[in-house]
TIDOLUM-701360 format. One record per atom (N, C-alpha, C): residue number from 1; x, y, z; residue in one letter. Coordinates in Angstrom, 2 decimals. Layout:
N
(NUM; (X; Y; Z); 'A');
...
***
This chain:
181
(1; (0.87; -1.13; -0.27); 'M');
(1; (0.15; -0.50; -0.53); 'M');
(1; (0.95; 1.30; 0.43); 'M');
(2; (1.92; 1.01; 0.67); 'K');
(2; (2.83; 1.94; -0.06); 'K');
(2; (3.08; 2.84; -0.61); 'K');
(3; (3.52; 2.06; -1.59); 'N');
(3; (4.04; 2.43; -3.53); 'N');
(3; (2.53; 3.15; -4.24); 'N');
(4; (1.36; 3.15; -3.57); 'Q');
(4; (0.16; 3.15; -4.64); 'Q');
(4; (0.19; 4.93; -3.84); 'Q');
(5; (-0.05; 5.56; -5.47); 'D');
(5; (-1.14; 6.99; -4.26); 'D');
(5; (-2.45; 7.51; -4.65); 'D');
(6; (-2.62; 7.29; -3.54); 'P');
(6; (-4.26; 7.24; -2.94); 'P');
(6; (-5.02; 9.10; -4.00); 'P');
(7; (-6.08; 8.28; -4.85); 'E');
(7; (-6.85; 9.29; -5.64); 'E');
(7; (-6.96; 10.45; -4.42); 'E');
(8; (-7.19; 10.59; -2.58); 'W');
(8; (-6.83; 11.56; -2.23); 'W');
(8; (-6.04; 13.01; -2.42); 'W');
(9; (-4.98; 11.61; -3.26); 'Q');
(9; (-3.60; 12.81; -2.66); 'Q');
(9; (-3.65; 13.92; -3.35); 'Q');
(10; (-4.24; 13.51; -4.61); 'A');
(10; (-4.57; 14.32; -5.68); 'A');
(10; (-4.95; 15.89; -5.36); 'A');
(11; (-6.23; 15.98; -4.09); 'E');
(11; (-6.44; 16.83; -3.18); 'E');
(11; (-6.28; 17.39; -2.40); 'E');
(12; (-5.08; 17.06; -2.15); 'K');
(12; (-4.27; 18.00; -1.15); 'K');
(12; (-4.12; 18.70; -1.07); 'K');
(13; (-4.48; 19.72; -2.45); 'Q');
(13; (-4.66; 21.46; -2.20); 'Q');
(13; (-5.14; 21.59; -4.31); 'Q');
(14; (-6.42; 21.47; -4.41); 'P');
(14; (-7.13; 21.33; -5.00); 'P');
(14; (-6.41; 22.62; -6.00); 'P');
(15; (-7.17; 22.75; -7.60); 'A');
(15; (-7.37; 24.27; -8.03); 'A');
(15; (-7.86; 24.91; -7.32); 'A');
(16; (-9.38; 25.03; -6.89); 'W');
(16; (-10.67; 25.40; -6.45); 'W');
(16; (-9.70; 26.24; -5.17); 'W');
(17; (-8.53; 26.16; -4.84); 'L');
(17; (-8.05; 26.13; -3.42); 'L');
(17; (-6.81; 27.51; -4.14); 'L');
(18; (-5.73; 27.09; -5.16); 'V');
(18; (-4.70; 27.14; -5.45); 'V');
(18; (-5.36; 28.67; -6.45); 'V');
(19; (-6.31; 29.22; -6.73); 'A');
(19; (-6.96; 30.04; -7.09); 'A');
(19; (-7.74; 31.83; -6.26); 'A');
(20; (-7.44; 30.70; -5.35); 'A');
(20; (-8.36; 31.54; -4.14); 'A');
(20; (-7.97; 31.49; -3.04); 'A');
(21; (-6.24; 31.28; -3.12); 'I');
(21; (-4.36; 32.02; -3.03); 'I');
(21; (-4.33; 33.20; -3.21); 'I');
(22; (-4.45; 32.46; -5.24); 'K');
(22; (-3.40; 33.77; -6.47); 'K');
(22; (-4.60; 34.75; -6.06); 'K');
(23; (-5.83; 34.73; -5.93); 'K');
(23; (-6.46; 35.69; -6.42); 'K');
(23; (-6.50; 36.77; -4.36); 'K');
(24; (-6.14; 35.78; -3.79); 'T');
(24; (-5.87; 36.95; -2.39); 'T');
(24; (-4.51; 37.48; -2.31); 'T');
(25; (-3.74; 37.61; -3.09); 'I');
(25; (-2.10; 37.84; -3.62); 'I');
(25; (-2.34; 39.10; -4.38); 'I');
(26; (-3.10; 38.59; -5.42); 'T');
(26; (-3.48; 39.67; -6.52); 'T');
(26; (-4.30; 41.08; -6.24); 'T');
(27; (-4.88; 40.68; -4.63); 'S');
(27; (-5.44; 41.75; -4.18); 'S');
(27; (-4.87; 42.93; -3.07); 'S');
(28; (-3.33; 41.98; -2.95); 'L');
(28; (-2.48; 42.97; -1.86); 'L');
(28; (-2.17; 43.88; -3.27); 'L');
(29; (-2.21; 45.71; -2.64); 'P');
(29; (-0.98; 46.42; -3.42); 'P');
(29; (0.27; 45.43; -4.84); 'P');
(30; (0.75; 45.01; -3.55); 'G');
(30; (1.78; 45.10; -3.87); 'G');
(30; (1.93; 43.33; -4.31); 'G');
(31; (1.25; 42.88; -4.98); 'G');
(31; (1.13; 41.33; -5.31); 'G');
(31; (1.83; 39.90; -4.76); 'G');
(32; (2.44; 39.50; -4.79); 'Y');
(32; (3.11; 38.62; -5.02); 'Y');
(32; (4.73; 38.88; -4.28); 'Y');
(33; (4.79; 40.25; -4.73); 'A');
(33; (6.90; 40.71; -3.73); 'A');
(33; (5.56; 41.67; -2.27); 'A');
(34; (4.48; 42.34; -2.58); 'E');
(34; (3.77; 42.69; -0.84); 'E');
(34; (3.33; 40.59; -0.42); 'E');
(35; (3.34; 39.66; -0.74); 'A');
(35; (3.39; 38.58; 0.13); 'A');
(35; (3.84; 38.08; 0.73); 'A');
(36; (5.09; 38.08; -0.83); 'A');
(36; (6.59; 37.42; -0.17); 'A');
(36; (6.89; 38.26; 1.53); 'A');
(37; (6.72; 39.65; 1.01); 'E');
(37; (6.87; 40.55; 2.53); 'E');
(37; (6.31; 40.19; 4.28); 'E');
(38; (5.09; 40.40; 3.51); 'W');
(38; (4.07; 39.68; 5.24); 'W');
(38; (4.95; 38.58; 5.17); 'W');
(39; (4.73; 37.38; 4.42); 'L');
(39; (4.93; 36.41; 4.98); 'L');
(39; (6.35; 35.89; 5.23); 'L');
(40; (7.80; 36.84; 5.15); 'G');
(40; (9.46; 36.84; 5.58); 'G');
(40; (9.66; 35.82; 4.80); 'G');
(41; (9.31; 35.59; 3.31); 'V');
(41; (9.95; 34.27; 2.91); 'V');
(41; (10.27; 34.88; 1.34); 'V');
(42; (10.33; 33.68; 0.36); 'T');
(42; (10.97; 34.56; -1.32); 'T');
(42; (9.65; 34.67; -2.12); 'T');
(43; (9.05; 35.90; -2.74); 'Q');
(43; (8.36; 34.94; -4.53); 'Q');
(43; (8.64; 33.20; -4.38); 'Q');
(44; (9.76; 32.87; -4.76); 'N');
(44; (9.91; 31.67; -5.41); 'N');
(44; (8.86; 30.79; -4.61); 'N');
(45; (9.22; 30.86; -2.59); 'A');
(45; (8.74; 29.95; -1.98); 'A');
(45; (7.17; 29.88; -1.99); 'A');
(46; (6.79; 31.47; -3.05); 'I');
(46; (5.23; 31.26; -2.75); 'I');
(46; (4.59; 30.41; -4.12); 'I');
(47; (5.66; 30.59; -4.97); 'F');
(47; (4.74; 30.33; -6.23); 'F');
(47; (5.30; 28.37; -5.43); 'F');
(48; (6.48; 28.24; -5.39); 'N');
(48; (6.84; 27.12; -5.47); 'N');
(48; (5.79; 26.12; -4.79); 'N');
(49; (4.88; 26.91; -3.67); 'R');
(49; (3.45; 26.18; -2.60); 'R');
(49; (1.95; 26.30; -3.31); 'R');
(50; (2.32; 27.15; -4.71); 'L');
(50; (0.85; 27.07; -5.57); 'L');
(50; (0.58; 26.69; -7.38); 'L');
(51; (0.97; 25.66; -6.60); 'R');
(51; (1.36; 24.63; -7.92); 'R');
(51; (0.20; 23.34; -7.56); 'R');
(52; (-0.60; 22.61; -7.78); 'T');
(52; (-1.89; 21.82; -8.17); 'T');
(52; (-0.69; 20.86; -7.82); 'T');
(53; (0.15; 20.13; -8.49); 'D');
(53; (0.79; 19.21; -8.48); 'D');
(53; (2.01; 19.67; -8.30); 'D');
(54; (2.08; 19.79; -7.48); 'G');
(54; (3.84; 20.48; -6.84); 'G');
(54; (3.50; 19.40; -5.48); 'G');
(55; (4.87; 19.31; -5.26); 'D');
(55; (5.36; 18.26; -3.33); 'D');
(55; (4.87; 19.14; -2.66); 'D');
(56; (5.16; 20.14; -2.45); 'Q');
(56; (4.60; 21.53; -0.84); 'Q');
(56; (2.96; 22.19; -1.14); 'Q');
(57; (2.79; 22.15; -0.24); 'I');
(57; (1.21; 22.85; -0.17); 'I');
(57; (1.51; 24.59; 0.25); 'I');
(58; (0.63; 24.91; 0.12); 'F');
(58; (0.75; 26.79; 0.76); 'F');
(58; (0.23; 26.60; 2.32); 'F');
(59; (1.07; 26.64; 3.42); 'P');
(59; (0.06; 26.66; 4.59); 'P');
(59; (-0.90; 27.60; 4.73); 'P');
(60; (-1.01; 27.08; 5.78); 'I');
(60; (-3.47; 27.38; 6.17); 'I');
(60; (-2.24; 29.24; 6.90); 'I');
(61; (-1.73; 28.59; 7.78); 'G');
(61; (-1.51; 30.16; 8.32); 'G');
(61; (-1.10; 31.40; 7.73); 'G');
(62; (-0.14; 30.91; 6.52); 'W');
(62; (0.64; 31.66; 5.63); 'W');
(62; (-1.20; 32.89; 5.05); 'W');
(63; (-1.98; 31.13; 4.67); 'V');
(63; (-3.46; 32.05; 4.57); 'V');
(63; (-4.24; 32.96; 5.14); 'V');
(64; (-3.84; 32.47; 5.85); 'M');
(64; (-4.60; 33.80; 7.05); 'M');
(64; (-4.11; 34.84; 7.01); 'M');
(65; (-2.97; 34.91; 7.60); 'V');
(65; (-1.85; 36.12; 7.44); 'V');
(65; (-2.03; 36.77; 6.19); 'V');
(66; (-2.61; 36.50; 4.65); 'L');
(66; (-2.56; 37.78; 3.59); 'L');
(66; (-3.96; 37.97; 2.89); 'L');
(67; (-4.67; 36.94; 3.77); 'E');
(67; (-6.18; 37.05; 3.60); 'E');
(67; (-6.04; 38.60; 4.94); 'E');
(68; (-5.73; 38.92; 6.37); 'K');
(68; (-6.27; 39.88; 6.69); 'K');
(68; (-5.43; 41.06; 6.35); 'K');
(69; (-4.25; 40.75; 5.77); 'A');
(69; (-3.14; 42.24; 4.97); 'A');
(69; (-4.02; 42.19; 4.26); 'A');
(70; (-4.44; 41.53; 3.48); 'A');
(70; (-5.79; 42.10; 1.62); 'A');
(70; (-6.71; 42.02; 2.67); 'A');
(71; (-7.48; 41.93; 3.55); 'S');
(71; (-8.91; 42.59; 3.94); 'S');
(71; (-9.03; 41.36; 2.40); 'S');
(72; (-9.10; 40.96; 2.71); 'K');
(72; (-10.51; 39.58; 1.09); 'K');
(72; (-10.07; 38.42; 2.19); 'K');
(73; (-11.82; 38.41; 1.69); 'N');
(73; (-11.59; 37.49; 2.87); 'N');
(73; (-12.04; 34.97; 0.86); 'N');
(74; (-11.07; 35.21; -0.10); 'H');
(74; (-11.23; 34.86; -0.78); 'H');
(74; (-11.25; 34.10; -0.37); 'H');
(75; (-10.21; 32.57; -0.11); 'V');
(75; (-10.20; 31.91; 0.35); 'V');
(75; (-11.18; 31.12; 1.10); 'V');
(76; (-11.29; 32.12; 2.96); 'T');
(76; (-12.78; 31.61; 2.95); 'T');
(76; (-13.70; 31.20; 2.41); 'T');
(77; (-14.00; 32.39; 1.59); 'D');
(77; (-15.18; 32.28; 0.69); 'D');
(77; (-15.21; 31.37; -0.14); 'D');
(78; (-14.58; 31.04; -0.31); 'A');
(78; (-13.73; 29.57; -2.13); 'A');
(78; (-14.55; 28.38; -0.79); 'A');
(79; (-13.67; 27.78; 0.37); 'W');
(79; (-13.35; 26.91; 1.71); 'W');
(79; (-15.30; 26.51; 1.38); 'W');
(80; (-15.70; 28.52; 2.26); 'S');
(80; (-17.16; 27.52; 2.28); 'S');
(80; (-17.87; 26.88; 1.25); 'S');
(81; (-17.82; 28.23; 0.06); 'R');
(81; (-18.87; 27.19; -1.53); 'R');
(81; (-18.15; 25.72; -1.53); 'R');
(82; (-17.07; 25.24; -2.01); 'E');
(82; (-16.90; 24.03; -1.76); 'E');
(82; (-17.44; 23.20; -0.71); 'E');
(83; (-17.70; 23.70; 0.44); 'R');
(83; (-18.09; 22.60; 1.07); 'R');
(83; (-20.23; 22.69; 1.45); 'R');
(84; (-19.65; 23.73; 0.76); 'G');
(84; (-21.79; 23.49; 0.14); 'G');
(84; (-22.22; 24.64; 1.29); 'G');
(85; (-21.54; 25.53; 1.85); 'G');
(85; (-22.12; 26.99; 2.60); 'G');
(85; (-21.25; 28.47; 2.50); 'G');
(86; (-21.72; 28.92; 3.13); 'Y');
(86; (-21.22; 30.37; 2.75); 'Y');
(86; (-20.74; 31.16; 4.40); 'Y');
(87; (-19.56; 31.83; 4.24); 'H');
(87; (-19.03; 32.96; 4.67); 'H');
(87; (-19.63; 33.55; 5.10); 'H');
(88; (-19.88; 34.48; 6.26); 'V');
(88; (-20.60; 35.48; 6.67); 'V');
(88; (-20.20; 36.40; 7.87); 'V');
(89; (-18.92; 37.57; 7.03); 'P');
(89; (-18.25; 37.93; 7.79); 'P');
(89; (-18.89; 39.12; 8.90); 'P');
(90; (-18.08; 38.70; 9.57); 'F');
(90; (-18.57; 39.86; 11.12); 'F');
(90; (-18.71; 40.79; 10.56); 'F');
(91; (-19.74; 41.79; 11.85); 'V');
(91; (-20.29; 43.29; 11.21); 'V');
(91; (-19.57; 44.13; 12.36); 'V');
(92; (-19.06; 44.62; 12.46); 'E');
(92; (-18.91; 46.36; 13.89); 'E');
(92; (-20.51; 46.22; 13.45); 'E');
(93; (-21.14; 46.94; 14.82); 'V');
(93; (-21.72; 47.47; 15.32); 'V');
(93; (-21.90; 48.41; 15.26); 'V');
(94; (-22.21; 49.87; 14.87); 'D');
(94; (-22.11; 51.26; 14.72); 'D');
(94; (-22.37; 51.79; 15.67); 'D');
(95; (-21.80; 52.95; 16.24); 'T');
(95; (-22.76; 52.96; 17.63); 'T');
(95; (-24.39; 53.78; 17.15); 'T');
(96; (-24.11; 54.76; 15.75); 'D');
(96; (-25.79; 55.28; 16.20); 'D');
(96; (-26.72; 54.35; 14.64); 'D');
(97; (-26.37; 52.62; 14.93); 'N');
(97; (-27.08; 51.54; 14.16); 'N');
(97; (-27.14; 52.88; 13.22); 'N');
(98; (-26.18; 52.67; 12.21); 'E');
(98; (-26.11; 53.39; 11.20); 'E');
(98; (-25.69; 51.90; 9.55); 'E');
(99; (-25.23; 51.21; 10.02); 'E');
(99; (-24.44; 49.86; 9.49); 'E');
(99; (-25.93; 48.67; 9.01); 'E');
(100; (-26.88; 49.57; 10.06); 'I');
(100; (-27.96; 48.07; 9.86); 'I');
(100; (-28.76; 49.04; 8.15); 'I');
(101; (-29.23; 49.98; 8.37); 'G');
(101; (-29.29; 50.79; 7.23); 'G');
(101; (-28.61; 50.62; 5.71); 'G');
(102; (-27.31; 50.70; 6.56); 'I');
(102; (-25.88; 50.64; 4.97); 'I');
(102; (-26.62; 49.16; 4.38); 'I');
(103; (-26.96; 47.90; 5.47); 'K');
(103; (-27.22; 46.71; 4.92); 'K');
(103; (-27.80; 46.29; 4.46); 'K');
(104; (-28.85; 47.12; 5.32); 'L');
(104; (-30.09; 46.96; 3.41); 'L');
(104; (-29.92; 47.63; 3.00); 'L');
(105; (-29.70; 48.76; 2.68); 'A');
(105; (-29.19; 49.51; 1.00); 'A');
(105; (-28.70; 48.25; 0.85); 'A');
(106; (-27.61; 47.78; 0.91); 'E');
(106; (-27.03; 46.84; 0.31); 'E');
(106; (-27.32; 45.60; -0.46); 'E');
(107; (-28.33; 44.31; 1.04); 'L');
(107; (-29.07; 43.86; 0.73); 'L');
(107; (-30.00; 43.83; -1.28); 'L');
(108; (-30.90; 45.66; -0.47); 'V');
(108; (-31.80; 45.80; -1.77); 'V');
(108; (-31.46; 45.73; -2.94); 'V');
(109; (-30.16; 46.41; -3.15); 'G');
(109; (-29.16; 46.88; -3.94); 'G');
(109; (-28.76; 45.16; -5.14); 'G');
(110; (-28.44; 44.27; -4.61); 'R');
(110; (-27.58; 42.50; -3.92); 'R');
(110; (-29.27; 41.95; -4.96); 'R');
(111; (-30.56; 42.37; -3.89); 'L');
(111; (-31.53; 41.55; -4.39); 'L');
(111; (-31.81; 42.10; -5.70); 'L');
(112; (-31.67; 43.48; -6.58); 'G');
(112; (-31.87; 44.37; -8.21); 'G');
(112; (-31.20; 43.63; -8.87); 'G');
(113; (-29.77; 43.03; -8.34); 'D');
(113; (-28.51; 42.60; -9.81); 'D');
(113; (-28.94; 41.27; -9.58); 'D');
(114; (-29.75; 40.67; -8.37); 'L');
(114; (-29.63; 39.10; -9.00); 'L');
(114; (-31.17; 39.07; -9.59); 'L');
(115; (-31.85; 39.55; -9.76); 'V');
(115; (-32.62; 40.34; -10.94); 'V');
(115; (-32.89; 39.82; -12.01); 'V');
(116; (-31.84; 41.25; -11.86); 'N');
(116; (-31.76; 41.75; -13.17); 'N');
(116; (-31.24; 40.51; -13.75); 'N');
(117; (-29.75; 40.12; -13.45); 'A');
(117; (-28.80; 38.88; -13.86); 'A');
(117; (-30.36; 37.43; -14.15); 'A');
(118; (-30.48; 37.67; -13.37); 'Y');
(118; (-32.07; 36.81; -14.02); 'Y');
(118; (-32.94; 36.68; -15.61); 'Y');
(119; (-33.06; 37.96; -15.08); 'R');
(119; (-34.31; 38.29; -16.28); 'R');
(119; (-33.60; 38.84; -17.68); 'R');
(120; (-31.71; 38.92; -17.88); 'Q');
(120; (-30.92; 38.49; -18.71); 'Q');
(120; (-30.73; 37.14; -18.95); 'Q');
(121; (-30.64; 37.25; -18.62); 'Y');
(121; (-29.49; 35.13; -19.00); 'Y');
(121; (-30.76; 34.13; -19.40); 'Y');
(122; (-32.42; 34.27; -18.43); 'I');
(122; (-33.52; 33.82; -19.50); 'I');
(122; (-34.31; 34.73; -20.64); 'I');
(123; (-33.45; 36.05; -21.32); 'G');
(123; (-34.51; 36.86; -22.56); 'G');
(123; (-34.13; 35.54; -24.31); 'G');
(124; (-33.01; 35.08; -23.62); 'D');
(124; (-33.03; 33.68; -24.93); 'D');
(124; (-33.26; 32.62; -24.21); 'D');
(125; (-34.22; 32.08; -23.68); 'S');
(125; (-34.50; 31.08; -22.75); 'S');
(125; (-34.03; 29.69; -23.13); 'S');
(126; (-32.94; 30.34; -23.05); 'V');
(126; (-31.55; 29.43; -22.01); 'V');
(126; (-30.77; 29.62; -21.40); 'V');
(127; (-30.36; 29.30; -20.12); 'I');
(127; (-28.96; 30.15; -19.17); 'I');
(127; (-28.01; 28.81; -19.67); 'I');
(128; (-26.96; 29.53; -20.06); 'T');
(128; (-25.85; 29.24; -20.12); 'T');
(128; (-24.35; 28.07; -19.03); 'T');
(129; (-24.01; 27.44; -18.59); 'C');
(129; (-22.93; 26.85; -17.42); 'C');
(129; (-22.04; 28.69; -17.32); 'C');
(130; (-22.15; 29.44; -18.22); 'Q');
(130; (-21.22; 30.73; -17.26); 'Q');
(130; (-22.28; 31.68; -16.23); 'Q');
(131; (-23.70; 31.73; -17.22); 'E');
(131; (-24.14; 32.15; -16.14); 'E');
(131; (-24.85; 32.47; -15.02); 'E');
(132; (-25.12; 30.74; -15.20); 'W');
(132; (-25.60; 30.22; -14.02); 'W');
(132; (-25.04; 29.94; -13.07); 'W');
(133; (-23.35; 30.38; -12.92); 'R');
(133; (-22.32; 30.25; -12.56); 'R');
(133; (-22.42; 32.14; -12.09); 'R');
(134; (-22.46; 32.15; -12.76); 'S');
(134; (-22.93; 34.25; -12.36); 'S');
(134; (-23.89; 34.18; -11.78); 'S');
(135; (-25.19; 33.64; -12.30); 'L');
(135; (-26.26; 33.61; -10.90); 'L');
(135; (-26.38; 33.29; -9.46); 'L');
(136; (-25.55; 32.04; -9.10); 'N');
(136; (-25.24; 31.30; -8.25); 'N');
(136; (-23.40; 32.52; -7.21); 'N');
(137; (-22.89; 33.68; -8.03); 'S');
(137; (-22.58; 33.99; -7.73); 'S');
(137; (-23.32; 35.12; -6.85); 'S');
(138; (-23.73; 36.04; -7.68); 'I');
(138; (-24.58; 37.40; -7.26); 'I');
(138; (-25.58; 36.65; -5.73); 'I');
(139; (-26.29; 34.79; -5.93); 'A');
(139; (-27.04; 34.85; -4.99); 'A');
(139; (-26.69; 34.62; -3.69); 'A');
(140; (-24.96; 33.58; -4.04); 'Y');
(140; (-24.52; 33.82; -3.08); 'Y');
(140; (-23.73; 35.15; -2.04); 'Y');
(141; (-23.60; 36.40; -2.77); 'D');
(141; (-23.25; 37.34; -2.48); 'D');
(141; (-24.84; 38.19; -1.79); 'D');
(142; (-25.66; 37.67; -2.11); 'F');
(142; (-26.76; 38.02; -1.47); 'F');
(142; (-26.97; 37.30; 0.11); 'F');
(143; (-26.88; 36.16; -0.49); 'R');
(143; (-27.24; 35.44; 0.68); 'R');
(143; (-26.26; 36.22; 2.25); 'R');
(144; (-24.93; 36.31; 2.12); 'V');
(144; (-24.00; 36.20; 2.68); 'V');
(144; (-24.67; 37.85; 3.49); 'V');
(145; (-24.90; 39.13; 2.96); 'T');
(145; (-25.63; 40.18; 3.17); 'T');
(145; (-26.47; 40.25; 3.45); 'T');
(146; (-27.66; 39.01; 2.99); 'L');
(146; (-29.16; 39.00; 4.81); 'L');
(146; (-28.41; 37.98; 5.62); 'L');
(147; (-27.60; 37.33; 5.41); 'M');
(147; (-27.37; 37.02; 6.99); 'M');
(147; (-26.22; 38.29; 8.09); 'M');
(148; (-26.05; 39.41; 7.40); 'Q');
(148; (-25.32; 40.28; 8.10); 'Q');
(148; (-25.97; 41.48; 8.52); 'Q');
(149; (-27.07; 41.31; 7.69); 'F');
(149; (-28.21; 42.29; 8.03); 'F');
(149; (-28.98; 42.17; 9.38); 'F');
(150; (-29.08; 40.47; 9.55); 'L');
(150; (-29.82; 39.84; 10.32); 'L');
(150; (-29.21; 39.70; 11.60); 'L');
(151; (-27.41; 39.69; 11.93); 'N');
(151; (-26.94; 39.65; 12.21); 'N');
(151; (-26.56; 41.08; 13.43); 'N');
(152; (-26.89; 42.02; 12.48); 'L');
(152; (-26.88; 43.46; 13.33); 'L');
(152; (-28.15; 43.67; 13.75); 'L');
(153; (-29.79; 42.74; 12.53); 'V');
(153; (-30.42; 43.44; 13.75); 'V');
(153; (-30.68; 42.69; 14.93); 'V');
(154; (-30.01; 41.18; 15.24); 'S');
(154; (-29.82; 40.48; 16.75); 'S');
(154; (-29.44; 41.83; 17.29); 'S');
(155; (-28.40; 41.79; 17.32); 'R');
(155; (-26.83; 42.22; 17.81); 'R');
(155; (-27.74; 43.41; 18.69); 'R');
(156; (-28.65; 43.86; 17.74); 'V');
(156; (-28.91; 45.88; 17.94); 'V');
(156; (-30.39; 45.70; 18.80); 'V');
(157; (-31.36; 44.82; 17.90); 'Y');
(157; (-32.61; 45.39; 18.54); 'Y');
(157; (-33.14; 43.77; 19.58); 'Y');
(158; (-32.22; 42.80; 19.62); 'C');
(158; (-33.18; 41.78; 20.24); 'C');
(158; (-32.61; 41.52; 21.72); 'C');
(159; (-34.10; 41.02; 22.35); 'E');
(159; (-32.89; 40.88; 24.10); 'E');
(159; (-32.18; 40.38; 24.06); 'E');
(160; (-31.10; 40.34; 25.11); 'A');
(160; (-30.45; 39.56; 25.66); 'A');
(160; (-30.82; 38.67; 25.67); 'A');
(161; (-30.37; 37.50; 25.67); 'E');
(161; (-31.39; 35.70; 26.17); 'E');
(161; (-31.90; 35.89; 27.28); 'E');
(162; (-32.69; 36.37; 27.30); 'K');
(162; (-33.59; 36.42; 29.02); 'K');
(162; (-35.18; 35.07; 28.80); 'K');
(163; (-35.10; 34.85; 27.12); 'G');
(163; (-36.22; 33.64; 27.22); 'G');
(163; (-36.91; 34.99; 26.43); 'G');
(164; (-37.60; 35.46; 27.09); 'D');
(164; (-38.42; 35.89; 26.38); 'D');
(164; (-38.93; 36.61; 24.67); 'D');
(165; (-37.75; 36.07; 24.25); 'A');
(165; (-37.33; 37.48; 23.32); 'A');
(165; (-37.60; 35.10; 22.06); 'A');
(166; (-38.10; 34.47; 21.84); 'P');
(166; (-37.33; 33.60; 20.96); 'P');
(166; (-37.06; 33.28; 19.91); 'P');
(167; (-37.36; 34.07; 19.31); 'E');
(167; (-37.14; 34.83; 17.89); 'E');
(167; (-35.47; 35.01; 17.27); 'E');
(168; (-34.93; 36.11; 19.18); 'C');
(168; (-33.99; 35.97; 19.19); 'C');
(168; (-32.42; 35.08; 18.87); 'C');
(169; (-31.76; 35.81; 19.07); 'G');
(169; (-30.70; 35.21; 19.84); 'G');
(169; (-30.46; 33.93; 19.34); 'G');
(170; (-29.82; 32.91; 19.57); 'S');
(170; (-29.57; 31.40; 20.32); 'S');
(170; (-30.04; 30.35; 18.74); 'S');
(171; (-31.74; 31.18; 19.65); 'G');
(171; (-32.94; 29.82; 19.44); 'G');
(171; (-32.76; 30.33; 17.90); 'G');
(172; (-32.46; 31.07; 16.96); 'A');
(172; (-32.80; 31.18; 14.93); 'A');
(172; (-31.88; 30.41; 14.83); 'A');
(173; (-30.27; 30.82; 14.72); 'S');
(173; (-29.36; 29.64; 14.36); 'S');
(173; (-27.41; 30.97; 14.39); 'S');
(174; (-27.62; 29.76; 14.45); 'G');
(174; (-25.42; 30.42; 15.41); 'G');
(174; (-25.46; 31.69; 14.97); 'G');
(175; (-25.64; 32.36; 13.12); 'A');
(175; (-24.85; 33.17; 12.70); 'A');
(175; (-25.42; 34.18; 13.47); 'A');
(176; (-27.02; 34.28; 14.34); 'L');
(176; (-26.91; 35.43; 14.69); 'L');
(176; (-26.40; 36.01; 16.20); 'L');
(177; (-25.71; 35.11; 17.14); 'T');
(177; (-24.52; 35.00; 18.01); 'T');
(177; (-23.93; 36.27; 17.79); 'T');
(178; (-23.91; 36.97; 18.98); 'K');
(178; (-22.26; 37.96; 18.77); 'K');
(178; (-21.20; 36.83; 18.99); 'K');
(179; (-20.24; 37.75; 18.00); 'R');
(179; (-18.76; 37.04; 18.14); 'R');
(179; (-17.87; 37.21; 19.41); 'R');
(180; (-17.73; 36.83; 20.05); 'V');
(180; (-16.98; 37.02; 20.82); 'V');
(180; (-15.02; 37.08; 20.74); 'V');
(181; (-14.56; 38.11; 20.93); 'E');
(181; (-13.40; 37.80; 20.35); 'E');
(181; (-12.26; 38.21; 21.80); 'E');
***
């Protein structure tokens, strides 16, 4: 068995993960040079770990550093999608609750994007694979924004776990509870 190459090894660094890491790196203003600086390695060390068929993998700790440096969640989002879920980034509650209004406006905008794309894509009575991927991407963004909106509403307006607000807090969803840092 030792000499056999199990199928799962082909997936130790799948193409979707490499693509998301590259997207994170290129979202940095300095690209690969800046990524190497953040990680304290050479650009070649990064390139060597960004091959789907390579013998080295890109460490998850590096991913975390680069996502934070880039203020992007490309890898986290890709991982969530790959596992059949979605990533809902934490939103800070503004003292005057302005963030709720902003998220509501963003939510309405994303719904408009979804409706417009749907109308455009069914115009010829056929949705292509590319159109389907685009529609799913827009719907994903809509769901994430919806959960951020509900999270904010819950944290600002729902009474704390007193039992007299069963529709608020932990009874509704883990996504509606405040993240402790």
